[in-house]
N, C-alpha and C positions, 0 to 999 in steps of 0.2 A: 402267414398270419392273415386273418380276415375278420371283418366285423360287418354285421347286417343291421341296417336301420331303415325300416320302411322300404322305400323304393331305391335305397342306396346301399351298395356293397363296396367296402374298402378292402383292397387286397394288396399285400406286399409280397411280390414274387421273390424267391431267394436270389435270383440272378439280376434283379432290377436295381437301378440306382435310386429310384423313388417309388413309393407306393402309388397305386392308381385307384381312382374312384369311379365306379360304374353306376350310372344313373339310369334307372329303368322307368319306362312309361307303360304300366301294365306288364306284359310279358316281353315288351320290345326294349332292346338296349338303346337308350336315347343318346347317351354321351359317355365318353371315356376321357378322364383328365388326370394329370399327375397332381399330387398334393404333398405338402410338407409335413413330416412327422412332428416337427417342433410345435407348430400352431394349427395344424390340420387344415390350413387354407390351400386353395388351388395355386399351383405354380405356373408361371408363364402365361402367354396369350393363347387364344384358341388355336392359332396356327401351329403352336408347339405341342398340342395334345396328340397322343397316339391314336391310330385308327384300329389297332388290334393289340391284344395282349397274349403272350405265351406264358402259361403257368407250368413250371417244371417241379417235380417233387424235390424236396430238400432232405430226403433221407436215403440211406443206402439200402435199408430193408423196407420194402413196400408190403403192405398187408393185402395179399391176394386171397381169393377163396381157398387156395391150397394151403397158404400159411395159416389162415384161420382154422382150417380143419385140423392141421397138424398140432397147433397150439392146444386145441380142445382135447385131443387124444393124449397129450403129454402132461396134462394137469396133475393127474394122480401119481405119475412117476416121479415128479419133482416138486415135493411140497414146499421147498424153500422159494420156488419161483411161481407157485400156484396163482397168486393174485395177479402177477404180471401176465402170465399165460392166459388167465381168464379174460383180462382186458383185451389182449391181442385176439383171442378167439371171438370176442364181441366186436372186432374191427376198430378198437381204440388204440391210438398210438401212445406209447408210454416211454418215459425217460429211461434210457439204459437198455432198451429192447435189442439194440444191435449186438449186445453181448451174447444173445441167444441165437445168433445167426446160424452157427453150425448145426443147431437142433432143428431149425425151421426151414432151412433152404439147403438143397443139395449142392448147388454151384452158384457162385457169384461171377458176374462179368468183370474182367480186368480192364484197366484203362487202355492197355495195349490193343485189346480186341475192338475198341471203339475208334482207334486212330484211322484216318483215311489212308488209302493205298499210297505207296511211295513215300510214306513219312520217314523222317530220319530221326532215330533215337540216339542221343548222345549221353553216355554215362561218364560224368567227370569224376576222376579219381575213384575207380571201381572198388578199391580196397576200403576207402573211407565210406563209400556208399553201403558196402556190405556190413561194415561194422556199425554204422548208424542204423541200418534196417534192423540188425540184431538187437541193438539197444532199444529201439522203438517197440519191438515185439515184447521184449522183456519188461519194459515199463508198463505196457498195456496190460500184461499179465498181472503185474503187481497191483495196478489200480483195480482191476476186476476182482482180484482176491480180496483186497481191502474193502471193496464195495459189498461183496457177498458176506464177508465176516461181520460187517456193520449191520447189514439188513436181515441176514438169515437168523432163524431161531437157533438157540444153542444146540449144538450137536448135529444140525442138518448140514448136508453137503451142498457145495455149489452145483448148479444144475448141469454144468458141462465140465469136462476135464479140460483145464486151461491149455494143456499141451496139445489138445485137439485143434486149437486155433492155428498151430504151426503146420499141420499136415493135411487138414481137410481142404476140399475144393472151395468151401465157403468161408475159409479162414484166410490166413496170409499165404501168399505164394512166395517161393524162393526166387532170388534174382535169376538163378540159372533157368528156372522154369519159365520166367517172364521172357528171358532172352530167347529161349527155344521157341516159344510161341511167336515172338516177333519174326524170327528167321523163317518159321513155317509159313508166315503170312507174307514173306518176301519184303519185309520192312528192313531198312538199313539200320545197322546197330554199330555205332562207333564208341570206342572207349578212349578217353584222353587221360593220360597220367604223366606225372613228373617222374615216377619211379620206373626207370627204363627196365629194371629186372622183372617187373610184373607184366611186361608186354607178352611174355610167353604164357602167362596164366590162361589167357583166352584159348590159345592153341591147345594147351593141355586139356582144358575142360571139354572142348568140343572134338578133339581128335582130328581136326582139319588144319590145313595150312592157311591161316587167316592172314591176308596181306597187312603188313604193319609199316608204318612210316615214322621214322625218328626225326624230330625237328629240334635243332639245338637252339631253343628259345630261352630267354632269361627275363626275369622281372626287371623293370627299369629302376634306377635309383630314385629315392624320394628326396626332393629338395627342401622339404619342410618349410616352405614359405620363403626361402632365400632366393630372391629374384636374380641376384648377381650370379649365384652358382648355377641356377637353371639356364640363364642365357649363355654362360660359358660352355656348359655341357652340350646344349642344343646347337650352339654355334659350331663346336668341334665336329659334331655329327654331320652338319650340313656341308662344312668345308671339306670333309672327307668323302663327300659324294653320296651320303646316305639319303634314302627316301624317308622323310619324317612326316608323320600324320598326327596332328593334335586334335583330340576330340573334346568338345565342350558341351556344357549343359544348357547354354542359352546364347542369344545374340549378343547380350552385353559382354559376356566373357569372351566371345569370338572377337569382337571389336577391340577389347582391351589387349588380348594376346597379340593380335596383328600389330597394334600400336607399339607394344613392348618390343617385339622382335625387330621391327623396323627402326626403332630408336636405339636399341641395344645399349642401355645405359651403363654397362660395365666397362666402357672405354674401348671395347673392341668394335670391329666393323659391324654395321647393321646386318641383320639376318633377313634374307629375302623371304617374305611370307605372303601367301595369297589365301583368299577365302575359297572354300569349296562347298557348293550347295548340297551335293549328294555323293555317296560313296559308289553309286552305280557307274561302272566303267563305260557302259554303252552311252550314257548321257554326257559325261564329262571327260571320258578317256582315262588312260592309266595314270597312276600317281607319278609325279615328276621327281627325279633325284635332284639334290642340291638346293631344295627349297622346302620351307615348312608350309604344308597345306592344312588350313584350320577349318574343321567341319563341325557344324552344330549337330552332334549325335551323342546322346548320353551313353557312357560306358563306365563300368565299375573298376576295371584295371587294364593297364596296357602291357606291352611286351617288346622285347628287342630280339631280332633274328640276325645275328652277325653275318651268317652265310649269304642271306638275301640282302644285307645292308638295309634292313627295314626297321624303323622305330615307330611304334604306335604308343602315344602318350595321352593320358587322360588329364582333364582339368585338375583332378585331385593330386596327381603326381607333379604337375607343372607348378601349380600355385599353392599346393598344400591344403586344398579343400577336400573334404570327404566326398566320396563318389556317390552320394545320395542325390536323387533328383526327383522332381515332381512327377506323378503319374501322368501319362499322356493318352490322349484319345486316338481314334483311328487315323486322324489327320496328322498325328505326330506333334500337335501343339499341346501346350500345357492345358490340362482340364481347368475350366473356369470354376471358381468356388461356388458352391450352391448357396443361394440366398436363404439364410435361415433367420427367422425372427427369434427373439428370445422366447422361451416357453412361457405361456401364460401362467400366472401363479393362481391356481384354483383354490377356492375355500377348503375343499376336501375335508369337510367336517365329519367327525364320527361322534356318536353320542358319548357325552362325558368330557368333550373338549372344552377348554376355557375360551370364551370370546369376549371382546370388548365392544359395548354399545356406547357410542360417543356421549349420549346423554345420561344413560343409567349406570354405566360402569361395567365391572367384570362379572360375568355370569357363566353358567354352565349350559352348554348346548344339550338339549334333551332329544329333540326329534323334529322332523318336518311333518306338518299335518295339513290336510286339505279341508276347507270348510265351504259349505254352499254360500253363494253370494246372495245377500238379501235383495229382494226386489227385482230379480232377473228370472224370467220364466225359462224353463229348459227347452232346448231345440232338439229335434230329432231324438227325443228320449234321453238326451245327455244333460245331466245336472251341471249348471255353471258352477265352477269352483275357483277358490283362491287359495294359494299355498302360503303357509306361515311357518316361520322358525320359532320353536318354543325354547325360551331361555329361562333358566331358573336362577333366582337371586337369593341372597341370605334372607331368612325370615325377618319381617319388620317387628314382630313381637317375640320376646324371648320364649323359646319352647314351642312356638307356633310352626305352622307348615311353611315351607319355602314359598316366596312369591314367584309367580310366573308371568313372563312377558311374551305376548304373541306379536312377532315382527312380520309385517306383510312382506311378501317376496319382492315387491317393487321398492323396498327401502333397505335392501341388503348393503347399499353403499355406506350405511351408518355402522356396519358391523365389520370387525376385523378379527382374525384369528389371534388369540392372545399369545404373544411370544415374549417370554422373559426368561431370566436364568434360574428362576425358582418357582415353586408352586404358589399361586396368588391366593389372597383372601377374597371371598365373594363380597361384592358390594351390596348395599341395601338399596332397594328401589325407593327413590324419593328422599333418601337420606342425604345429610350434608357431607358424609365422609368422602364420597367420590369427588365432590367439588373441591374439598380441601386438598386431596391428593393431587388433583389436576393443577391446582394453583401452586402447590409446592414445586411440581415439575416445571411449571411455566416460569417460576422465579429463577430456578437453576439454569434453565436454557437461556435466559436473558443475559446472564454473565458470560456464557460461552459466545453468544452472538456478538456481544460488545468486543471481546478479544479478537474474534475473527474479522470484524469490520475494521478494527484498528490496523490489523496486519494488511488488510486489503488497501486501506487508504495510504499507508506507507509505501506500498508497492506501486500504487498508481502515481504517486508523487515522484518516485525515483525514475531515472533514465538508464537503460541498459544498452546493449549492443543490438542493433537491428541486423540480423543475418541476411546475407544475399540470397537470391533465388537459387534453385538447384543448378548445379554445374553438370556438364556431360559425364564427368566421373561419378557423380552422385547417381545418375541414371544407370551407369554401368554396374555400380555396386548393387543397386536394387534389382536389376535384371539377373544378376548372378545368384540371387536367393534361390536355393535348391527346392523349395516347397511352394505350394500355392498359398498365397496370403488369404486369410479369412476376411470376410466383409468387415468385421470389427477391426481387424488389424489395419486394413486400408484406411478406415475412418480415423483411427487413432494417429496413424502416421501423418495424415493430412492435417489434423488438428495441431499436432506438435510442431510441424513445419510452419504453419500459419502463425502460431504463438512466437516462434523463434524469429520470424521476419518482422515482428513488431518491436518498437522501442521499449515498451514496458516489459520488465523482466518476466519471463515465463515462470509460472508455478503450477505445474500440472501433475496430477496423480493418475497413474494407469493401474487399474486393478484387473486381475484375471488369474485363473489358476495356473500353476506351473505347467509348462508345455503348451500354453495357449498363444505364445509368441510375443511376450513383453520384451524379451531381450532383443529381438530383431528391431523393434521400434526404437529402443535405446541405441542400437548400433547405427541406425540411419541418422538419428539426431546427432550422435557423436561425430559421425563422418561429416555431416553438414557443418558442425562447429569447426572441425579441423580445416575444412576447405576455406574458411575465413581466417585462418591463421590463429585460431584460439585454442587454448588447452582444455582438456576434458578430464574431470575427476569422477571416477565411478566408485561409489562408496557402498560396501557390502558388510553384513554383520559377522560373517564367518570366513575363516581362511579357505574352507572348501569352496564356498561360493566365489571367492576371489579367484581361485585357481580355475574353476569352471568357466567364469566369465572371461578370464585371460585367454583360455584356449579358444573359446567361441569368437572373441574379438579378433584374435590373431589370425584365425582361419578365414574370417569374413574379409579382413583388410589385407590379406596376402595379395601381392601384386600391385599394391599401392604404397607410395613412399610415406608410410605412417609408422611412427615409433611408439610401441606400447610396452609398458612395464607394469609389474605387479609389486605391491608393497604390503608385506604382512610379516607375521612373526617367523615365517619359514625362510626369510632372507637372512643371510649372515650380516654382521654389523658393517663390514667393509662394503658389501654390495648395497646395503641400505643407504650408506653415506653417498655413494656414487649416484644412486637414483635421486636422492634429495637434491644434490648439486645440479643434476641434469634437469630436474623440474624447475629449479630457480633460474637456470640459464635459458630455459624454453626449448631445449633439444628433445624433450619427451612430449609427445602430443597427447597421449592418453595414459593416465595412470589409474590402475585398478587396485583397490586395497581396502583394508578394514579401517576402524577408527584411527589407525596410525596416521592416515592422511590428514586428520584434524589436529595433529600435534603442532605445537608452536613453531618448531624448526622447519616445517614443510611450507615453503613459500612458492607460490606459482608466479611465473613471469606475466602471464596474460590469460587468466582463467575465464572461460566463456560459458561453460556448461557443467553443472554438477548433476550426476545421475545417482539417485539414492535407492538402493534395493532394500525392501523390508524395513522401512524407516522406524516402524513401531518397536523394532528389536534393539534400538540404540538407547543408551541411558540418558538421564535428564540433562547432564552437562553437555553431552554430544548434541542433543537436540537444540540446546541454547546456541551452540556454535552454528548449527545449521540455520537457525532462525536469523542470525546476523548475516549469513551468506545470502539468504533469500532475497534481500532487498535490492541487490544490484547485479547478481548473475542469474542466468536462466537455470531453473531447477526442474528436473524431471524425476518424480518419485515413482517407485513401482511397489505394488503390494499384491501378494497372492491371496489375501483375504478380501472377499468381495465387499464392495461399498454399495449400500442400498440405493436403488434408483431414486427414491424420493429425496434422500439426503443430497444426492448429486444435483438434483433439480434446484433445491433450495439454496445450495452453496454456489450456484453458477456465478462466475465473476470473482468470487472470493478465493475458492480453491477449485480450479477447473479440473474435471475428471473425465477420463475415457475408460470405458469398460470393455474388456475382451471376454465375451460370454460364449462365443462359438467355438466348439472344439474343432481342431484341425480335422480335415477329411479322413486322414488315415487312422485316427484314434478309434479303438474298439472299446466297448464296455468291458469291464473286468468280469470274468466268469467267476461266480461266487458259489461256494459250497458250504453248507452248514451241516455239521454232523458230529457224531461221537468221536472222541480222541482215541485213535488207535495207532500203535507203532507202525502198522502196515501202511496206513494212510499217510502218515508223516514221511515215511521212507520213500513211498512212491512219488509224493509231491516234490520232495527235494531232488530226487534222482531225475525226474522229468526236466526240472529247471537246469540242473547241471549238464544234462545231455545236450541242451541247446546253448551251453556256455553262458548261462545266465546266473543271477544271484538271488538269494532268498533272505527276506526279513522274517525272523521268528520272534513274535512279540510275547513276552512273558513278564507280567507286571509285578513280580515279587523279587526284590533285589536279594533277599536272604538266600534263596535257593536257585538263583539264575545260573550260577556256575555248574550246579548239579544237572540242571536241564541241558546245558550246553554239552556236558560230558555224555549224557544219555543220547543226544543227537549224534555225537561223535561215534558212539558204538553202533547206532543204527546205520549211519552212512559214513563208514571209515574214510572214504576217499575225499570227503568234504573238508575244506579248511574253514575252521569256525572261530569267530571272535565274539566277545560279549561287550555290551555298552550300556551304561546306566547313569543316572543323574548324580550318583554319589562319587563318581570318578572326578579327578581334577579336570579343569576345563581343557588344559593342554593335552592331557592323556586322551580324553574323550574325542577331542578334535583330531588327534593323530589317528585314532582307530577309524573314525568316519572317513578321513582322507584315504587311509589304506584300503578301506572297503570300496571306495569309489575307484581307486586305482586297481581294483580286482585282485588284491593280495589275499582276500578272503572270499569264500563262496557263500557262507551263511553268517548273518549278523543276528545273534540272540540278544534282544534288547528290550528295554521297557518302552513305555509310550513316548519316550523322547523323540521317536521318529514321526510322531503325529503330524508335525508341521515343519516346513522349511527345508526338508531334505529332497533333493532332486537327483536320484540315481537311476538313470534310464535303463541301465542293464539289469536292475533288480525287478523282476516281474512275477515273483511268487511271494505272497504274504501268508504266513500261518499265524493265527492268533489263538493262543492257549487260553483256556478258561474264558471264552468269549462271552459267557453269560454274565460276567461281572462288569461289562462296559455299557455306557449309554449309547443310544442310537446314533447321535451325531458324532460321538467318538469313533464308533465302528465305521461310519462313512468316511471320516477323515483319515483313519488308518488305511482304509482301502484305497484312498486317493494317493497313497505313497507309491503304488504300482500302476502299471499301464500308462506310464508317461511317454514311452516311445511308440514305435509302430509295431511292436511285438504284442501278441495276445497275452494278457496277464491273468493270473489266477489268485483268488483269495479264499483261504480256508478258515472258517470260524468254527473252532472245535470246542466242545464242552465235555466234562468228565462223564464216563459211563456209569460210575458208581454213585453219583448223586442225582436226585430228581431235579428237573428244571422247574423253577417257579413260573407262574403264569405270565408275569410281566416280562421275564427274561425270554420266555418262549415267543411271546408276541414280537419282542424286539428283534430276535434272531430271524423270525419269519419275515419281518418287514425288510431287514437288510438283505435277505435272500431273494425276495421277490422284486425289489427295486434296485436296478443297477444305476450307476451314477450318470448315465446319459438320459435318464427318465425323470418323471415328475415326482417320484418318491423322495427325492433329495430335498424337496422344498423346506422341510423342517430343519434338516441339518444345515441347509444353506442359511436359514434364518439365524441359527445359532452362530454361524460364522459371520453373518452380517452384523450381529450384535457386537462381536469382536471388532469388526471393521469400523463400526460407528464409534466404539470405545477408543480405537486407535486414533481416529480423526478428531474426536471431541474430548477425549480424556476419560480414563477408566473409572474415575469417581462418579460418573453418571449412572453406573449400573443400578444403583438403588432406585433412581427415578424411573429408569426403563422398566424395572420390575413392578413399580407402583402403577403405572398407567398402560403398560404394554408397549411393545416396540413401535408399531405402526403409528399410534397416536402420538407417542413421544417425538417421532421424526416430524410429524405435522406441526407440533409445537415449536420445534427448532426452526422450521421454515417460516412460521408466523413471526417469531422473534427477530430473525435476520431481516425479514421484510420491513419490520417496524424501525429497526436501527438505520436501515438505508433510506428511510423516509418514504417507502413505498406504501401504497394503500393496502391495508390488511384485507385480504380477500376471504371473508368468512361466509361460507356457503349457507344459504337459508335452507333449512330442512322443510320439504314440502310434503304434506300428508294428503293423499288423494284416496278417498273412499266413496266410490260411485257404483251404481248398479251396472257393472261391466264385467262380462265374462273374460277376464284377462289372466291367463296362466299358461304354463307350458304343459300340454297333455303328456301323460306317461307313454302313450303310444307314439309320440313324436320324439321325445328324448327319454329313454328308459332309465339310464343310470342316474342315481341321485346326485353323484358328484358332478356330472356334466350339466345336470339341470341347475344345480346351485351356481355353477360357473356361468351359465347363460344368464340366470337371474341377476347375478352380481354385475355382469358386463352391461346389461340393459339398465340396471339401477344407477350405475355410475356414468352412463352416457349423458353428458350434460351439454352437448352441442348437437346441432342437426347432423354434422359430419359424423360424429361418433355413433349416433343412432343409425345413420345410413350404413356405417361399417358393421354395426351389430346385425342389422337386417341381412346384409350381404353375406356375412360369415355364417349365420344360421341357415340361410338358403344353400350356401355352398356345402356345409357339413351335413345337414340333416334333410335337405330337400325343401319342396314348396311349403310356405308357412301356413299352418291352419289359422282359422279366424281368431281363436283366443290369443295366439302369439302376436298376430297383427295388432290386436287390441292392446296387448302389453306394451308394444313399441309406441302405440299412439298415446298411452298413458305417460311414457317417458317424454314424448314431445310436449304434452300438457304440463308436466312437471317443470320442464325447461322454461316454457312460456310463463308459468306462474312464478317461478324463481326470479326471472328477469323483471317481473311486474311487482315484486315485493310481497307476493302472496305466499303464506305458508300453510294454508289449509283450504281444501275444496272437498266438502263432504255432503252427501245426501242425508237429510234429516226430516223424516215425515214428508209433508207436502212442500217443503222448502229445500233450496240448496244453500249451504252455509259457506261463505267465503271470508277468510280471516287474513287481514293485512296489517303491516306495521304502521303505515301512514294513513291519515284520512284522505278521502278523495277530494280534490278541489271542488268548489261549489258548482262549476260548470259541468263537471263529470257527474255530480250527484243529481243535477237536474236532468241530464241525459239518461241516467240510470232509471229515474222515475218515469220518464217519457217513453223510453224504448222497452222497458221491462216493468209494466204497471204492477203495483202491489209489492215492490221491492222496498227494503229499508236499509239505512246505513247509519250505525250507531257505535258508540264506544261503551262496552259493558262496564258496569261499576267496578272500580278497583283494578281494572286491567289497563295495560298500555296499548293493547291492540285494538283494531277496529273491525267490526263485524258487519258484513253485508248479507242480508237474507233475500233470496230471489225465488219466486214461485217455480216449482219444478217444471221443466219444459215437457210439452206433450206432442204427440204426432199431429194432432189437429187442435185448433183453438177451442172448438166445442166438440165434446163427445170423444176426444182423442184419448189415447193411453200414454202413460209415462214413457219418455224416451229411454232406451237402454243401449248398451254396447257402443258400436262405432258412431251411430248418430248422436248419442249422448256426449261422447268425447268431442265430436266436431262442434256441437252446440257450445260446450264449455270453452273451447278454444276461441270461438267467435266472440263469446261473452267477454273473455279476458282482453282480447284485442280491441274490442269496442269500448270497454269502460276503463280498463287499467293501463292500456298500452301508452307508452310515452311517445310513440311514433305517430305524428299527425296523419301521415298517409294511411296508416292502419285504421285510424278513426274515420277517415273519409271513405275508405273501402267498405267499412262495416256500416 
């Protein structure tokens, strides 16, 4: 992918970790630097920048002159593919062109032909490899057939015989042919199998006597987290003179294992254990029998060879942890997380969108227009321009034309995208309706603010337990985390620990999508609490979540003496009684459960921390109990619904929040397909997922015929195990089906939109949505969010019926969901929809009417003001400053061409209210678009002037005929008025009749006192800045300097 902007080219090479920005000076390449896709800013220091870039093709089929010529000749032979062939003939890459490879290319290179000499090829389980290869080819054929059926005209044939892909040199090669090619190139080919009978297959296939070696290896026993059993087994091996090698994922696990072996807590003799830095025999010698050697080397599985008396065990097998580990760089160290900032929320307005102007209310965005600037002569033949947003309001007279407001581009900070849960009514300009709506919302948020501040005061007055600083065990636990922490995760963990170490009880909310690492934050907090002898309660809304958390906590705490139990409806009565008794006696450290934990009979001996997952999904009485808990124990709440940043800021100190907004490194965007519903497409999609042992969500939103749909799928894919789930089932039945699906007892879950939120099944990575045209945009985004939770590539199919025509709105919606994957900026509106829910969860759902009335962004600002008032803080109402001077200040189209990016830049400059933010805006523009042209420099200078005027209490500086008009709230002191008349002769300072504001009129500045022309552009802005500092500045030094 690449983008060209003037002298800057941005390129993202398929093999690179980051995109690069190439900055040219004329034809000369001046600089190469990495930049972030999230905020487009340069990454790292100058020393980190690359000196060269290698760009490799990211397609298997390259359009060469031969391919173009062949495509041109084949157009008439294959009408079904004529449009695709025409584009290829013109040198244009098209989606799906690889399917025509057998027609366009005689032979493709195989991977084997590219391997260096003396390479070793190992085929693990050849029979399984052959079967999987066969499945892959068959699935590929099904997808191609489905694609041609959907796109070709009725009755036309697919341009290639799909069977041709199996036999041609440009299609798939058989494993036997690949093997023969390897041996012809003198490459070593090994086959490793557990099936001893199949060792002869290779000999039979090649007719040669291939040397074979049979090793009597076996898989080690799994100790499923039982430390005593593990120590007993390993101790027996060591005492019997075996050589034991333990492989770990990190230094923390290595230290922990050596400590465990040497202490041998099972009552038996300690086990001799030593650290081994490397597996290289030359460096450290051979492995020693009768001792456990622990080496930091990630491995997925171990083995035992009784003949050689050798045992190789992995961390997963010893401690019951899964064998996943973080990706490593060339040095073998964990790769550091990339620093990503949260993506900027651009205005991204399209004509017809609703917007909110703080003073005039809700209007309709029509267009952006450029108008010449009055009083500024053109330079170099270029007419000085200023850009305006045109907003349409309800007509002020019945039956009249709508009123229009032209908003200057330097005042975009007054405008926000209207986000509400319903279509709004347009405001009237200058009418009282908008003021009334705003006041109603203001009154409602005051009540919320009062409740919040009461809770805050109660918490501040109470005293809780101040937890100790981190122990060595805490560091071991954290180092054993098998993935890279994201920057957001590290920040959240630091904030939670800091809160726990204070005497005031913690009340922190962590928000972030499922899979973004909230549970790991909770695990570290729980471990810290247990280290101080306190008990931890983890409260979850569903039995499935309880089970999932229980497994995760057990796995992470394996190897540490911590007792964890789960309490939910899946426990039998006797088991439940025992758990409740153990909680009361204090022998259980961590209990994970549903609202059952809040029952009267559950009494904790010494509760120190409550972790609440998805708090908004609990009922009113449960929330009341939680409110009582909050005042004296530490509470850590988690939510998958995002909390708006502005709300976080205004509630600081009342409800502390941490946001996890960075996706883990290994997450991929969900591949999205929108198309007509065909049996072939559904079959191919389900079969592909089943082939990789995954699961499928099939969303059909009509309960009446959901069983019929499930039966149809059963006929299409007979080998699939299918279950149905919908909201009309009893709660226990629905819960049981979901748990069974999570435990992989079913392959396909045919369900209604109940899967929209709160389900985390990382093995389900294909989503098929039937009748996708009936869903809203944000609903489609949320459904798509159910898949792609793990590290597997996920697929989403949004299908519409072939026998009905799509409406225009539905077409636009499906087009939007197809073009914006969830790691991009297209999610902004769906995110806003979720944020409204998040705000409702935090502030109470009854607020939705007020949010709809004034728009979400303004509503949040009102909450912030109300909270500040109750806390006795100074209400910080920003003064709106109007600047209308003869200055050529705009962003030229040849500097930033895309309207969306121009709007984003205007918004950033308009909202820059400090010198630091203005400097950051200047730096970002230079970084992303190159050297700033004069009109952009002027625009930034206008931002500086607005900041100075705001601080001086001025809200208007405009040029009016021969005078400059300056409007302020307060009159100038007498000494300043005298100074005004002395330094700027001909000036006046008066209060217009009937107004509360004061007006200063100053003669327009000229280039020379006599015979000069009016100042414009940069000199005019400099003069105005000097005037404000000289007459209005509260800083005595500024007065002296001027």
